[in-house]
C-alpha beads as a LAMMPS data file, in Angstrom:
LAMMPS data file: protein, C-alpha beads

117 atoms
116 bonds

1 atom types
1 bond types

-500.0 500.0 xlo xhi
-500.0 500.0 ylo yhi
-500.0 500.0 zlo zhi

Masses

1 110.0

Atoms # bond

1 1 1 129.793 147.870 228.648
2 1 1 125.993 148.456 228.547
3 1 1 123.607 148.987 225.496
4 1 1 120.358 148.901 223.895
5 1 1 119.710 147.466 220.763
6 1 1 116.284 148.987 220.158
7 1 1 114.503 147.209 217.317
8 1 1 111.870 148.693 214.942
9 1 1 109.461 147.311 212.739
10 1 1 105.999 148.357 210.849
11 1 1 102.934 147.618 212.949
12 1 1 101.028 147.320 209.384
13 1 1 103.325 145.421 207.110
14 1 1 103.652 142.888 210.796
15 1 1 99.959 142.638 210.958
16 1 1 99.549 141.560 206.649
17 1 1 101.877 138.455 208.064
18 1 1 100.369 135.306 207.354
19 1 1 100.515 133.090 211.113
20 1 1 103.444 130.533 209.009
21 1 1 105.527 134.189 208.954
22 1 1 104.825 135.308 212.161
23 1 1 105.804 131.611 214.578
24 1 1 108.760 131.623 211.989
25 1 1 109.715 134.930 212.939
26 1 1 109.312 133.735 216.687
27 1 1 111.369 130.735 216.866
28 1 1 113.467 133.230 215.661
29 1 1 113.384 135.055 218.546
30 1 1 113.408 132.500 220.676
31 1 1 116.865 131.149 219.086
32 1 1 118.415 134.194 219.634
33 1 1 116.913 135.014 223.048
34 1 1 119.044 131.457 224.051
35 1 1 122.062 131.961 221.986
36 1 1 121.893 135.780 223.664
37 1 1 121.801 134.354 227.170
38 1 1 124.581 131.443 226.729
39 1 1 126.921 133.311 225.177
40 1 1 126.441 135.696 228.905
41 1 1 125.374 139.077 227.062
42 1 1 121.726 139.171 227.825
43 1 1 120.410 141.432 230.236
44 1 1 116.804 141.760 229.528
45 1 1 114.243 142.392 226.889
46 1 1 110.354 142.272 225.902
47 1 1 107.938 142.804 223.264
48 1 1 106.640 145.970 223.499
49 1 1 102.893 146.182 222.476
50 1 1 101.336 147.218 219.441
51 1 1 101.120 151.706 219.764
52 1 1 97.499 151.469 219.591
53 1 1 98.388 150.543 223.469
54 1 1 100.479 153.945 224.586
55 1 1 100.089 156.646 226.457
56 1 1 102.324 159.685 225.113
57 1 1 102.498 161.981 228.981
58 1 1 103.685 165.109 229.493
59 1 1 104.488 167.817 231.837
60 1 1 103.816 172.095 230.428
61 1 1 103.842 174.982 232.830
62 1 1 103.443 172.029 235.886
63 1 1 100.481 170.242 234.188
64 1 1 100.040 167.320 233.218
65 1 1 99.642 166.111 229.803
66 1 1 97.708 162.616 227.950
67 1 1 97.839 161.716 225.000
68 1 1 96.679 158.228 223.463
69 1 1 99.634 156.838 221.090
70 1 1 102.898 157.066 220.418
71 1 1 104.499 160.971 220.957
72 1 1 105.205 160.951 216.538
73 1 1 104.574 159.236 213.435
74 1 1 106.913 157.802 212.126
75 1 1 107.135 154.773 209.162
76 1 1 108.338 152.147 212.288
77 1 1 107.617 151.453 215.485
78 1 1 109.224 150.990 218.587
79 1 1 108.600 147.190 218.386
80 1 1 110.960 145.834 221.611
81 1 1 114.429 145.527 223.223
82 1 1 116.979 144.262 224.272
83 1 1 119.563 145.082 227.143
84 1 1 123.004 143.747 225.950
85 1 1 126.250 143.588 227.404
86 1 1 129.327 144.096 225.503
87 1 1 132.419 144.601 224.604
88 1 1 132.568 147.663 222.844
89 1 1 130.013 149.035 220.011
90 1 1 131.093 146.536 217.036
91 1 1 130.526 143.527 219.168
92 1 1 126.676 145.400 220.131
93 1 1 126.731 145.493 216.553
94 1 1 127.634 142.079 215.714
95 1 1 125.046 141.181 218.096
96 1 1 122.083 143.358 217.210
97 1 1 122.546 142.200 213.221
98 1 1 121.795 139.304 214.322
99 1 1 118.438 140.248 215.847
100 1 1 116.126 138.018 213.183
101 1 1 113.986 141.663 213.158
102 1 1 116.928 143.625 211.689
103 1 1 115.981 141.929 208.138
104 1 1 111.996 143.598 207.647
105 1 1 112.587 147.149 209.986
106 1 1 116.300 148.221 211.427
107 1 1 118.232 148.231 214.814
108 1 1 119.117 151.027 216.978
109 1 1 122.123 150.729 219.380
110 1 1 122.838 152.705 222.201
111 1 1 124.721 152.849 224.819
112 1 1 123.322 153.509 227.912
113 1 1 124.803 155.554 230.369
114 1 1 124.770 154.013 234.117
115 1 1 125.408 156.425 236.674
116 1 1 127.089 155.237 239.886
117 1 1 124.394 154.965 242.953

Bonds

1 1 1 2
2 1 2 3
3 1 3 4
4 1 4 5
5 1 5 6
6 1 6 7
7 1 7 8
8 1 8 9
9 1 9 10
10 1 10 11
11 1 11 12
12 1 12 13
13 1 13 14
14 1 14 15
15 1 15 16
16 1 16 17
17 1 17 18
18 1 18 19
19 1 19 20
20 1 20 21
21 1 21 22
22 1 22 23
23 1 23 24
24 1 24 25
25 1 25 26
26 1 26 27
27 1 27 28
28 1 28 29
29 1 29 30
30 1 30 31
31 1 31 32
32 1 32 33
33 1 33 34
34 1 34 35
35 1 35 36
36 1 36 37
37 1 37 38
38 1 38 39
39 1 39 40
40 1 40 41
41 1 41 42
42 1 42 43
43 1 43 44
44 1 44 45
45 1 45 46
46 1 46 47
47 1 47 48
48 1 48 49
49 1 49 50
50 1 50 51
51 1 51 52
52 1 52 53
53 1 53 54
54 1 54 55
55 1 55 56
56 1 56 57
57 1 57 58
58 1 58 59
59 1 59 60
60 1 60 61
61 1 61 62
62 1 62 63
63 1 63 64
64 1 64 65
65 1 65 66
66 1 66 67
67 1 67 68
68 1 68 69
69 1 69 70
70 1 70 71
71 1 71 72
72 1 72 73
73 1 73 74
74 1 74 75
75 1 75 76
76 1 76 77
77 1 77 78
78 1 78 79
79 1 79 80
80 1 80 81
81 1 81 82
82 1 82 83
83 1 83 84
84 1 84 85
85 1 85 86
86 1 86 87
87 1 87 88
88 1 88 89
89 1 89 90
90 1 90 91
91 1 91 92
92 1 92 93
93 1 93 94
94 1 94 95
95 1 95 96
96 1 96 97
97 1 97 98
98 1 98 99
99 1 99 100
100 1 100 101
101 1 101 102
102 1 102 103
103 1 103 104
104 1 104 105
105 1 105 106
106 1 106 107
107 1 107 108
108 1 108 109
109 1 109 110
110 1 110 111
111 1 111 112
112 1 112 113
113 1 113 114
114 1 114 115
115 1 115 116
116 1 116 117
């Protein structure tokens, strides 16, 4: 089964990190990513640009409305994701717990509803 692992953290706190801390975290992400590629769990994933680059789109009464920034004000923002293959939810949670960002933010684990096309 596929799971989407959404990585949330506070962008303001992240921006305050010194260069060496940021480089160490990136190295941890590279190691983690390589490990799930090697194990066959990795299906995809990427880091997202800051929420200041986001555009929210809504359609109301047939009219498209756009707003700069994210939809909601929250303490933590979506900063990236991994799409993984795991045998069950427990395995997916175990993989999510190894994501370096779990130590400073949170990881939402959500099963993907796969359609047969």
